[in-house]
C-alpha positions as CSV (number, residue, x, y, z in Angstrom):
1,M,-55.1,301.7,37.4
2,A,-52.4,302.1,40.0
3,G,-49.4,304.2,39.0
4,G,-46.3,305.2,40.8
5,G,-48.2,307.9,42.6
6,V,-50.0,305.3,44.8
7,I,-46.6,304.2,46.2
8,Y,-45.1,307.8,46.4
9,S,-48.2,309.0,48.3
10,G,-48.2,306.1,50.8
11,A,-51.6,305.2,49.5
12,T,-51.3,301.4,49.2
13,D,-53.4,300.7,52.2
14,A,-56.0,303.1,51.1
15,L,-56.1,301.5,47.7
16,A,-56.5,298.0,49.2
17,R,-59.4,299.2,51.4
18,L,-61.2,300.8,48.4
19,A,-60.7,297.6,46.3
20,A,-61.9,295.3,49.0
21,S,-64.9,297.4,49.8
22,T,-66.1,297.9,46.2
23,G,-64.7,294.9,44.4
24,I,-63.1,297.1,41.8
25,P,-60.1,295.2,40.3
26,V,-56.7,296.9,40.2
27,A,-54.0,296.8,37.5
28,E,-50.5,298.3,37.8
29,T,-48.0,300.3,35.8
30,Q,-44.3,299.6,36.0
31,A,-43.9,302.4,38.7
32,G,-47.1,301.2,40.4
33,K,-46.0,297.5,40.7
34,G,-46.5,296.4,44.3
35,S,-49.4,298.8,45.0
36,L,-51.3,295.6,45.9
37,R,-49.7,292.3,46.8
38,F,-49.8,289.9,43.9
39,D,-52.2,287.6,45.8
40,N,-54.7,290.3,46.7
41,P,-58.2,289.1,45.5
42,Q,-58.6,292.4,43.5
43,S,-55.1,292.3,41.9
44,L,-54.9,291.8,38.1
45,G,-51.2,292.5,37.9
46,A,-49.5,294.5,35.1
47,L,-51.4,296.4,32.4
48,G,-50.5,297.3,28.8
49,A,-47.9,296.2,26.4
50,T,-45.9,294.3,29.1
51,G,-49.0,293.4,31.1
52,T,-50.9,290.3,32.0
53,P,-53.7,288.9,29.8
54,A,-56.0,289.2,32.9
55,A,-55.5,292.9,33.2
56,N,-55.6,293.5,29.5
57,S,-58.8,291.5,29.1
58,V,-60.6,293.5,31.7
59,A,-59.2,296.8,30.3
60,R,-60.6,296.0,26.9
61,E,-64.2,295.9,28.2
62,A,-64.0,298.5,30.9
63,D,-66.6,301.3,30.9
64,L,-64.9,303.3,33.6
65,V,-61.1,303.4,34.3
66,I,-59.8,305.2,37.4
67,G,-56.2,306.2,37.0
68,I,-54.4,306.9,40.3
69,G,-51.0,308.6,40.1
70,T,-50.3,307.4,36.5
71,R,-48.9,309.3,33.5
72,W,-50.7,307.0,31.1
73,S,-47.5,306.2,29.2
74,D,-47.5,304.6,25.8
75,F,-46.7,301.2,27.3
76,T,-49.5,301.5,29.8
77,T,-52.2,302.3,27.2
78,A,-50.6,299.8,24.7
79,S,-50.2,302.7,22.3
80,H,-53.9,303.7,22.8
81,S,-55.2,300.2,22.0
82,A,-55.8,298.8,25.5
83,F,-59.3,300.3,26.0
84,Q,-61.8,299.2,23.4
85,N,-65.2,299.9,25.0
86,P,-66.7,302.6,22.7
87,T,-68.2,304.4,25.7
88,V,-65.2,304.1,28.1
89,K,-64.6,307.0,30.4
90,F,-61.6,307.9,32.5
91,A,-61.2,309.6,35.9
92,N,-57.6,310.6,36.8
93,I,-56.5,311.2,40.4
94,N,-53.2,313.0,40.2
95,I,-51.3,315.9,41.8
96,S,-50.3,317.0,38.3
97,P,-53.0,318.8,36.2
98,F,-51.1,317.8,33.1
99,D,-51.4,314.1,33.8
100,G,-54.9,314.5,35.3
101,A,-56.2,315.7,32.0
102,K,-54.9,312.8,29.9
103,L,-57.3,310.6,27.9
104,A,-59.9,313.3,28.2
105,G,-60.5,312.1,31.8
106,L,-62.3,313.7,34.7
107,S,-59.4,315.4,36.4
108,V,-59.3,315.0,40.2
109,I,-56.3,317.0,41.5
110,G,-55.2,315.8,44.9
111,D,-53.1,313.5,46.9
112,A,-53.8,309.8,46.1
113,R,-54.1,308.6,49.7
114,E,-56.6,311.4,50.6
115,V,-58.7,311.1,47.5
116,L,-58.9,307.3,47.9
117,S,-59.9,307.6,51.5
118,V,-62.8,309.9,50.6
119,L,-63.8,307.6,47.7
120,T,-64.0,304.6,50.0
121,E,-66.3,306.6,52.4
122,R,-68.6,307.8,49.5
123,L,-68.8,304.3,48.0
124,A,-69.4,302.5,51.3
125,D,-72.7,301.0,50.1
126,W,-71.7,300.3,46.5
127,Q,-70.0,297.3,44.9
128,V,-69.4,296.0,41.4
129,M,-71.5,293.1,40.2
130,A,-70.8,289.6,41.6
131,D,-70.4,288.0,38.2
132,F,-67.8,290.6,37.3
133,I,-65.8,289.8,40.4
134,Q,-66.0,286.1,39.6
135,A,-64.9,286.7,36.0
136,Y,-61.8,288.8,36.8
137,R,-60.7,286.5,39.6
138,E,-60.8,283.5,37.2
139,L,-58.7,285.5,34.7
140,A,-56.2,286.3,37.5
141,Q,-56.0,282.7,38.6
142,R,-55.5,281.5,35.1
143,W,-52.6,283.9,34.7
144,D,-51.0,282.8,38.0
145,A,-51.1,279.2,36.7
146,T,-49.4,280.4,33.5
147,V,-46.7,282.1,35.5
148,R,-46.1,279.0,37.6
149,T,-45.8,276.9,34.4
150,A,-43.3,279.3,32.9
151,F,-41.2,279.2,36.0
152,A,-41.2,275.4,36.0
153,T,-40.9,274.5,32.3
154,A,-37.4,273.2,31.6
155,H,-35.3,274.6,28.8
156,T,-31.6,274.3,27.8
157,P,-30.2,276.9,28.0
158,L,-32.6,278.2,30.7
159,S,-35.4,280.5,29.8
160,Q,-35.4,284.0,31.3
161,A,-38.7,283.1,33.0
162,Q,-37.0,280.2,34.8
163,V,-34.3,282.6,36.0
164,V,-37.0,285.1,37.2
165,G,-38.8,282.3,39.0
166,A,-35.6,281.1,40.7
167,V,-34.7,284.6,41.8
168,E,-38.2,285.2,43.2
169,S,-38.0,281.9,45.2
170,I,-35.0,283.0,47.3
171,M,-36.2,286.5,48.1
172,G,-38.0,287.6,51.2
173,D,-41.2,289.7,51.2
174,R,-39.2,292.9,51.9
175,D,-36.3,292.3,49.6
176,V,-36.0,294.5,46.5
177,I,-35.6,293.4,42.8
178,V,-33.8,296.0,40.6
179,A,-33.8,296.1,36.8
180,A,-33.9,298.7,34.0
181,A,-33.3,297.8,30.4
182,G,-33.7,295.2,27.7
183,S,-36.3,292.4,27.9
184,L,-36.1,292.0,31.7
185,P,-38.4,294.9,32.7
186,G,-41.1,293.6,30.4
187,D,-40.8,290.1,31.8
188,L,-40.6,291.3,35.4
189,H,-43.6,293.5,35.0
190,K,-45.9,290.6,34.0
191,L,-44.2,287.7,35.8
192,W,-42.9,289.1,39.1
193,R,-45.2,288.6,42.1
194,A,-44.7,291.7,44.2
195,R,-45.2,291.4,47.9
196,D,-44.2,294.8,49.2
197,P,-44.7,298.4,47.8
198,K,-41.0,299.0,47.9
199,G,-39.9,295.6,46.7
200,Y,-39.9,296.4,42.9
201,H,-37.5,299.0,41.6
202,V,-37.5,298.9,37.7
203,E,-36.5,302.0,35.7
204,Y,-38.4,301.7,32.4
205,A,-39.2,305.3,31.6
206,Y,-36.1,305.5,29.4
207,S,-34.9,301.9,29.5
208,C,-31.6,303.2,30.8
209,M,-28.9,300.6,30.0
210,G,-26.2,300.6,32.7
211,Y,-28.5,301.8,35.5
212,E,-29.0,298.5,37.2
213,I,-25.9,298.0,39.4
214,A,-25.6,301.6,40.4
215,A,-29.3,301.6,41.3
216,G,-29.0,298.5,43.3
217,L,-26.2,300.1,45.3
218,G,-28.4,303.2,45.9
219,V,-31.4,301.1,47.0
220,K,-29.3,299.1,49.5
221,M,-27.8,302.3,50.9
222,A,-31.3,303.8,51.2
223,D,-32.5,300.8,53.2
224,P,-29.8,298.5,54.5
225,S,-32.4,296.3,56.2
226,R,-33.5,294.9,52.8
227,D,-31.6,292.5,50.6
228,V,-31.2,293.8,47.1
229,V,-31.0,291.6,43.9
230,V,-30.1,293.3,40.6
231,M,-31.1,291.5,37.4
232,V,-29.1,292.7,34.4
233,G,-28.6,291.5,30.9
234,D,-25.1,291.1,29.5
235,G,-25.5,294.0,27.0
236,S,-26.4,296.4,29.9
237,Y,-23.8,294.9,32.2
238,L,-21.0,295.7,29.7
239,M,-22.1,299.4,29.7
240,L,-21.6,300.0,33.4
241,N,-20.2,297.2,35.5
242,S,-17.6,299.4,37.2
243,E,-20.1,300.3,40.0
244,L,-19.3,296.8,41.4
245,I,-16.1,298.4,42.6
246,T,-18.0,301.1,44.4
247,A,-20.2,298.5,46.1
248,I,-17.2,296.5,47.2
249,S,-15.1,299.4,48.4
250,E,-18.1,300.8,50.4
251,R,-18.8,297.3,51.8
252,V,-22.4,297.5,50.5
253,K,-23.6,294.0,49.7
254,I,-25.8,293.5,46.6
255,I,-26.5,290.4,44.6
256,V,-26.2,290.7,40.8
257,V,-27.9,288.1,38.6
258,L,-26.2,288.5,35.2
259,V,-28.4,287.1,32.4
260,V,-26.2,286.2,29.5
261,N,-27.9,285.8,26.1
262,H,-24.8,286.9,24.1
263,G,-26.4,290.1,22.7
264,F,-29.4,292.3,22.8
265,A,-32.5,290.1,23.2
266,S,-35.0,292.9,23.5
267,I,-33.9,294.7,20.3
268,G,-33.6,291.3,18.7
269,N,-37.3,290.7,19.3
270,L,-38.2,294.1,18.1
271,S,-36.2,293.9,15.0
272,E,-38.0,290.6,14.1
273,S,-41.3,292.3,14.7
274,V,-40.4,294.9,12.0
275,G,-39.0,292.3,9.6
276,V,-35.3,292.8,10.1
277,E,-34.5,289.5,11.7
278,R,-32.2,290.4,14.6
279,F,-29.6,292.3,12.5
280,G,-26.6,293.3,14.6
281,T,-28.0,292.1,17.9
282,H,-25.6,289.2,18.6
283,F,-22.1,289.5,20.1
284,R,-20.2,287.9,17.2
285,Y,-17.0,288.3,15.3
286,R,-17.1,290.1,12.0
287,E,-16.3,287.8,9.2
288,N,-16.5,288.5,5.5
289,G,-18.0,291.9,6.1
290,S,-20.9,290.7,8.3
291,L,-21.4,290.0,12.0
292,A,-22.0,286.3,11.4
293,G,-18.9,284.8,13.0
294,S,-18.7,282.8,16.2
295,T,-19.8,284.1,19.6
296,L,-17.4,286.5,21.3
297,P,-15.7,284.7,24.2
298,V,-16.5,287.1,27.0
299,D,-15.9,285.4,30.4
300,F,-18.3,287.3,32.8
301,V,-17.3,285.2,35.8
302,K,-13.6,286.2,35.4
303,N,-14.7,289.8,34.8
304,A,-16.7,290.0,38.0
305,E,-13.9,288.4,40.0
306,S,-11.4,290.8,38.6
307,L,-13.5,293.6,40.0
308,G,-13.4,292.0,43.5
309,A,-16.8,290.3,43.6
310,A,-17.6,286.7,44.4
311,A,-18.8,285.1,41.2
312,Y,-20.7,282.0,40.4
313,R,-21.6,280.3,37.1
314,A,-24.9,278.5,36.7
315,D,-25.8,276.4,33.7
316,T,-28.8,274.4,35.1
317,I,-31.7,275.4,37.3
318,E,-30.2,273.4,40.2
319,E,-26.9,275.2,39.8
320,L,-28.7,278.5,39.7
321,R,-30.6,277.8,42.9
322,L,-27.4,276.8,44.7
323,A,-25.5,279.9,43.4
324,L,-28.4,282.2,44.5
325,S,-28.4,280.6,47.9
326,A,-24.7,281.0,48.3
327,A,-24.9,284.6,47.2
328,R,-27.7,285.3,49.6
329,D,-25.7,283.9,52.5
330,A,-22.5,285.6,51.6
331,K,-21.4,288.8,53.3
332,E,-19.9,290.4,50.2
333,T,-21.3,291.5,46.8
334,S,-21.8,288.5,44.5
335,V,-22.4,288.1,40.8
336,V,-24.3,285.0,39.5
337,V,-23.8,284.4,35.8
338,V,-26.4,282.4,34.0
339,E,-26.9,281.8,30.3
340,T,-30.3,282.0,28.8
341,D,-31.9,281.3,25.4
342,P,-33.0,284.6,23.9
343,L,-35.4,282.9,21.6
344,V,-37.6,281.5,24.4
345,N,-40.0,284.3,25.3
346,A,-42.2,284.8,28.4
347,P,-45.9,284.1,28.1
348,D,-47.7,286.6,25.8
349,S,-49.4,289.7,27.2
350,E,-52.1,289.6,24.5
351,S,-51.4,293.2,23.9
352,W,-49.5,295.5,21.4
353,W,-47.0,298.3,21.2
354,E,-46.6,300.5,18.2
355,V,-43.3,300.2,16.5
356,P,-43.6,301.6,13.0
357,V,-42.5,299.4,10.1
358,A,-40.9,300.6,6.8
359,E,-43.5,301.2,4.1
360,V,-41.1,300.5,1.3
361,S,-38.9,297.4,1.3
362,N,-37.8,294.6,-1.0
363,R,-37.8,292.1,1.9
364,A,-40.7,289.8,2.2
365,S,-40.4,289.7,6.0
366,T,-40.6,293.5,6.2
367,Q,-43.6,293.6,3.8
368,A,-45.4,291.1,6.0
369,A,-44.5,293.0,9.1
370,R,-45.9,296.2,7.5
371,R,-49.2,294.4,6.8
372,R,-49.4,293.3,10.4
373,Y,-48.6,296.8,11.6
374,E,-51.3,298.4,9.5
375,S,-53.8,295.8,10.8
376,D,-52.8,296.4,14.4
377,R,-53.1,300.1,14.1
378,T,-56.8,299.8,13.5
379,R,-57.2,299.0,17.2
380,Q,-55.9,302.4,18.3
381,R,-58.3,304.9,19.7
382,E,-57.8,308.6,20.1
383,L,-59.7,308.6,23.5
384,L,-60.4,312.3,23.1
385,A,-63.7,313.9,24.1
386,P,-63.7,317.6,23.1
387,S,-65.6,319.8,25.4
388,E,-68.9,321.3,24.2
389,P,-68.6,324.8,22.9
390,P,-70.1,327.5,25.1
391,A,-73.8,328.3,24.4
392,A,-74.4,331.3,22.3
393,D,-75.8,334.3,24.1
């Protein structure tokens, strides 16, 4: 399990050598995305609530999980439901004793790159079983085919997966994708095919709305040799779009892909999961005491232009590709505005995340959601192994 510590330590090559030598498959957290190239034979992609079915399937059966530089967050462990083998054990390589002790794991306190190098030497004559390698590679290939299908399947308006695929297609191996809040980080975690350890910058620890454009500016300033593409939803864009002015005044070029779904798609999905049916998650006029009027007429192209950016509107996949190409070739900061359908979800992770549901409600939808919630909670495991008490004298 590759966490952000793999990248911070400069341990990506050491991880690739260990995985190639032993055949151990590798999954990634949000911060660890890019620890291996997406097409590495040992790569399973993302793990957890926003992970791939390939990684989650292997995790369910794993008897030993090696966490490298990970904090074992709630998303990563799928609210403690990801690991179902009754005898599963954990070994945690971390510079932090606090994180190294999580999940009752064997704590190995040290630098990720150095520890992985030693492990590769010690395991020089050992490899996982051949049928296991074949099985997990088939799972990874199946997921890759699913991603390609999601990128290519036509929808009107476009699906968010189509937009992700179009953005990925115009980016070079060293270019950087930036995102932070809403449904984009989850979709990017599972769908994005990372090709460089520094090519994926997604802030999802706090799902910080408004972070994206400012972060894109910072990433570009940190490494001007890389093109930077910011993906941001309309809800997050409206919270902090003013940093476009900073990018323009400093002559720092970034490309902003503004995904417009006229509301808060992520919270809309979550509210449906708890039986509240997207209450208050659409940008609509209030009529007769409720937010059920027509969609608010926000013109994001004019807004971006008013701040000094070049702006493009794309309604079809062909228009999107042309707009992205123009933005890539332009010398100034550009905003590409594309409308998507918030009801078309990315392929399922076959995982779970705990969001409590009201125990008492008169709504049938909430009652049904509560029953699903109680059923799903039965998959949670404490993953605690208390130490044996000292022997009596």
